[in-house]
MIDREN-965799 format. One record per residue (C-alpha): residue number from 1; residue in three letters; y, z, x. Coordinates in steps of 0.02 Angstrom, whole numbers. Example, Ala and Ser with C-alpha at 12.3 -4.5 7.8 and 13.67 -1.06 7.14 Angstrom:
   num   residu    north       up     east
     1      ALA     -225      390      615
     2      SER      -53      357      684
//
This chain:
   num   residu    north       up     east
     1      UNK     3188     6361    -8572
     2      UNK     3019     6420    -8506
     3      UNK     2859     6323    -8542
     4      UNK     2695     6416    -8550
     5      UNK     2547     6319    -8492
     6      UNK     2356     6338    -8533
     7      UNK     2221     6332    -8404
     8      UNK     2209     6142    -8426
     9      UNK     2393     6116    -8397
    10      UNK     2448     6085    -8579
    11      UNK     2604     6169    -8643
    12      UNK     2553     6285    -8787
    13      UNK     2717     6381    -8813
    14      UNK     2901     6380    -8761
    15      UNK     3025     6521    -8741
    16      UNK     3201     6453    -8778
    17      UNK     3361     6511    -8706
    18      UNK     3412     6567    -8881
    19      UNK     3280     6701    -8883
    20      UNK     3151     6611    -8986
    21      UNK     2965     6587    -8948
    22      UNK     2912     6417    -9016
    23      UNK     2726     6384    -9043
    24      UNK     2632     6245    -9132
    25      UNK     2475     6272    -9234
    26      UNK     2369     6180    -9356
    27      UNK     2327     6241    -9533
    28      UNK     2139     6230    -9505
    29      UNK     2167     6356    -9359
    30      UNK     2216     6495    -9478
    31      UNK     2107     6649    -9474
    32      UNK     1965     6640    -9599
    33      UNK     1946     6829    -9599
    34      UNK     2114     6841    -9690
    35      UNK     2081     6702    -9815
    36      UNK     2176     6573    -9715
    37      UNK     2341     6668    -9734
    38      UNK     2373     6721    -9559
    39      UNK     2380     6646    -9383
    40      UNK     2356     6741    -9224
    41      UNK     2452     6759    -9061
    42      UNK     2385     6825    -8895
    43      UNK     2438     7002    -8863
    44      UNK     2484     6959    -8682
    45      UNK     2597     6819    -8738
    46      UNK     2685     6929    -8861
    47      UNK     2714     7068    -8727
    48      UNK     2778     6937    -8607
    49      UNK     2894     6867    -8739
    50      UNK     2961     7041    -8775
    51      UNK     2990     7079    -8593
    52      UNK     3091     6920    -8585
    53      UNK     3201     6966    -8727
    54      UNK     3130     6857    -8859
    55      UNK     3179     6913    -9038
    56      UNK     3100     6783    -9154
    57      UNK     2941     6677    -9170
    58      UNK     2945     6502    -9244
    59      UNK     2781     6429    -9286
    60      UNK     2775     6244    -9317
    61      UNK     2614     6210    -9417
    62      UNK     2537     6045    -9459
    63      UNK     2447     6058    -9625
    64      UNK     2280     5980    -9666
    65      UNK     2370     5861    -9787
    66      UNK     2491     5803    -9650
    67      UNK     2634     5917    -9713
    68      UNK     2736     6005    -9576
    69      UNK     2793     6184    -9606
    70      UNK     2904     6289    -9504
    71      UNK     2875     6475    -9516
    72      UNK     2997     6606    -9441
    73      UNK     2975     6790    -9413
    74      UNK     3067     6921    -9315
    75      UNK     2957     6999    -9177
    76      UNK     2997     7173    -9239
    77      UNK     2924     7123    -9406
    78      UNK     2775     7048    -9321
    79      UNK     2748     7210    -9230
    80      UNK     2760     7310    -9395
    81      UNK     2656     7200    -9505
    82      UNK     2535     7109    -9386
    83      UNK     2372     7188    -9344
    84      UNK     2291     7198    -9177
    85      UNK     2123     7109    -9176
    86      UNK     1998     7061    -9042
    87      UNK     1943     6883    -9074
    88      UNK     1823     6801    -8955
    89      UNK     1851     6940    -8827
    90      UNK     2043     6913    -8821
    91      UNK     2163     7039    -8897
    92      UNK     2273     6959    -9018
    93      UNK     2409     7002    -9151
    94      UNK     2396     6923    -9321
    95      UNK     2545     6832    -9399
    96      UNK     2552     6870    -9583
    97      UNK     2626     6712    -9653
    98      UNK     2679     6805    -9812
    99      UNK     2795     6905    -9705
   100      UNK     2864     6746    -9627
   101      UNK     3012     6643    -9696
   102      UNK     2959     6468    -9735
   103      UNK     3108     6367    -9661
   104      UNK     3041     6192    -9685
   105      UNK     2897     6116    -9784
   106      UNK     2819     6141    -9952
   107      UNK     2751     6313    -9990
   108      UNK     2575     6344   -10043
   109      UNK     2541     6421   -10217
   110      UNK     2471     6584   -10144
   111      UNK     2629     6600   -10034
   112      UNK     2751     6584   -10179
   113      UNK     2644     6706   -10287
   114      UNK     2634     6836   -10154
   115      UNK     2825     6821   -10108
   116      UNK     2869     6844   -10289
   117      UNK     2760     6999   -10303
   118      UNK     2839     7071   -10147
   119      UNK     3013     7045   -10218
   120      UNK     2957     7122   -10383
   121      UNK     2887     7274   -10294
   122      UNK     3045     7296   -10191
   123      UNK     3154     7283   -10347
   124      UNK     3066     7415   -10446
   125      UNK     3123     7591   -10400
   126      UNK     2984     7711   -10361
   127      UNK     2983     7888   -10428
   128      UNK     2970     8009   -10280
   129      UNK     2807     8099   -10277
   130      UNK     2812     8290   -10261
   131      UNK     2747     8360   -10097
   132      UNK     2617     8474   -10178
   133      UNK     2570     8502   -10358
   134      UNK     2575     8676   -10430
   135      UNK     2428     8769   -10500
   136      UNK     2444     8681   -10671
   137      UNK     2495     8507   -10613
   138      UNK     2680     8535   -10601
   139      UNK     2791     8598   -10458
   140      UNK     2892     8756   -10488
   141      UNK     3055     8655   -10506
   142      UNK     2972     8536   -10635
   143      UNK     2902     8684   -10733
   144      UNK     3076     8764   -10735
   145      UNK     3162     8609   -10789
   146      UNK     3032     8582   -10926
   147      UNK     3053     8757   -10986
   148      UNK     3248     8748   -10987
   149      UNK     3254     8576   -11075
   150      UNK     3135     8622   -11219
//
């Protein structure tokens, strides 16, 4: 286990032997620019964790109402869905909580609503869009199919 220390000597994160980066946050420290639905992680810490073979991030969050929540996300998902932002002169990566799994604690109403919407969106098959429309709005294959079936 490796402890990561801040300038004042306090431990702010731990990298476990099981390949998990553990970090503690408070609900009031969520990013206001995202409506309080994301946290942020220093990009330097993320790159160090990746170089050490870390595969997951566990975020232990203490809520404003005293509720403790444990969020978990794979680092590959964090790299895919998190956005790079410069906050107070430090390059950071956002942690979208809607993309995290809530392992422990009570979910907030916005989280359950957005998770349900994501599952619904994934369940509905999407019609493939044609690469280019023809002159009158249909591709040659669609025009031929329409002609042959009518």
